[in-house]
C-alpha positions as CSV (number, residue, x, y, z in Angstrom):
1,X,28.0,8.2,-151.1
2,X,25.3,5.6,-150.6
3,X,22.6,8.1,-151.5
4,X,24.5,9.0,-154.7
5,X,24.5,5.3,-155.7
6,X,20.7,5.2,-155.0
7,X,20.1,8.2,-157.2
8,X,22.0,6.8,-160.2
9,X,19.2,4.4,-161.1
10,X,16.4,7.1,-161.4
11,X,18.8,9.3,-163.3
12,X,19.4,6.6,-165.8
13,X,15.7,5.9,-166.1
14,X,15.0,9.6,-166.8
15,X,17.9,9.7,-169.4
16,X,16.5,6.7,-171.2
17,X,13.0,8.2,-171.4
18,X,14.4,11.5,-172.7
19,X,16.9,10.0,-175.1
20,X,15.1,7.7,-177.6
21,X,18.2,6.4,-179.3
22,X,19.2,3.0,-177.7
23,X,22.9,3.6,-178.3
24,X,22.8,7.0,-176.6
25,X,20.8,5.8,-173.7
26,X,23.2,2.9,-173.2
27,X,26.1,5.3,-173.3
28,X,24.3,7.6,-170.8
29,X,23.9,4.6,-168.5
30,X,27.5,3.7,-168.8
31,X,28.7,7.3,-168.1
32,X,26.4,7.6,-165.0
33,X,27.4,4.1,-163.8
34,X,31.1,4.6,-164.1
35,X,30.9,8.1,-162.6
36,X,29.1,6.9,-159.5
37,X,31.3,3.8,-159.1
38,X,34.5,5.9,-159.5
39,X,33.3,8.4,-156.9
40,X,32.5,5.5,-154.6
41,X,35.9,3.9,-155.2
42,X,37.9,7.1,-154.5
43,X,35.9,7.7,-151.3
44,X,36.4,4.1,-150.1
45,X,40.1,4.1,-151.0
46,X,40.7,7.4,-149.1
47,X,38.6,6.1,-146.1
48,X,40.4,2.7,-146.0
49,X,43.8,4.4,-146.2
50,X,42.9,6.8,-143.4
51,X,41.7,3.9,-141.2
52,X,44.9,2.0,-142.0
53,X,42.8,-0.9,-143.4
54,X,44.7,-3.7,-145.1
55,X,44.9,-3.3,-148.9
56,X,42.9,-0.1,-149.5
57,X,43.1,-0.7,-153.2
58,X,41.2,-3.9,-152.8
59,X,38.5,-2.1,-150.9
60,X,38.2,0.4,-153.7
61,X,38.1,-2.4,-156.4
62,X,35.3,-4.0,-154.3
63,X,33.0,-1.1,-155.0
64,X,33.1,-1.9,-158.7
65,X,31.6,-5.3,-158.1
66,X,28.0,-4.9,-159.1
67,X,24.9,-5.3,-157.0
68,X,25.0,-6.4,-153.4
69,X,28.8,-6.9,-153.1
70,X,29.6,-3.3,-153.7
71,X,27.0,-2.2,-151.1
72,X,28.4,-4.7,-148.6
73,X,31.9,-3.2,-149.1
74,X,30.5,0.3,-148.4
75,X,28.7,-0.9,-145.3
76,X,31.7,-2.6,-143.9
77,X,34.1,0.3,-144.4
78,X,31.4,2.7,-143.1
79,X,31.1,0.5,-140.0
80,X,34.8,0.6,-139.4
81,X,34.8,4.4,-139.7
82,X,31.9,4.6,-137.2
83,X,33.8,2.4,-134.7
84,X,37.0,4.5,-135.2
85,X,35.0,7.7,-134.4
86,X,33.3,6.2,-131.4
87,X,36.6,5.1,-129.9
88,X,37.8,8.7,-130.3
89,X,34.8,9.8,-128.2
90,X,32.6,11.2,-131.0
91,X,29.0,10.4,-131.0
92,X,28.0,8.6,-134.2
93,X,24.3,8.0,-135.1
94,X,22.5,6.6,-138.1
95,X,23.3,9.6,-140.3
96,X,26.9,9.9,-139.2
97,X,28.8,11.9,-136.7
98,X,27.2,15.0,-135.0
99,X,28.4,18.1,-136.7
100,X,29.0,20.0,-133.4
101,X,31.0,17.2,-131.9
102,X,34.7,17.9,-131.4
103,X,37.2,15.3,-130.6
104,X,38.4,15.0,-127.0
105,X,41.6,16.8,-126.0
106,X,44.7,14.9,-127.2
107,X,43.1,13.2,-130.2
């Protein structure tokens, strides 16, 4: 999800260079921005609900706050998910959980 957010800026830059009309390029930016933020909000809401975090709706709304606050919300909820997986006995690295890892018996 974080990578999707990072890719949104180059996508908008390319769209603005291709589309010469300022109104259309502004609309393109708005569509890309809202699409990425909505995908982030849905993912964060589902993850917060799964982790039984308090007020998952507030976590999702936090992703719509521009700039660094939205990134901090993603980092915090991602850290909580990593801790949850580590407590379940699954190895979690920089790029997430190992694909071949299976949870221990009884979990």
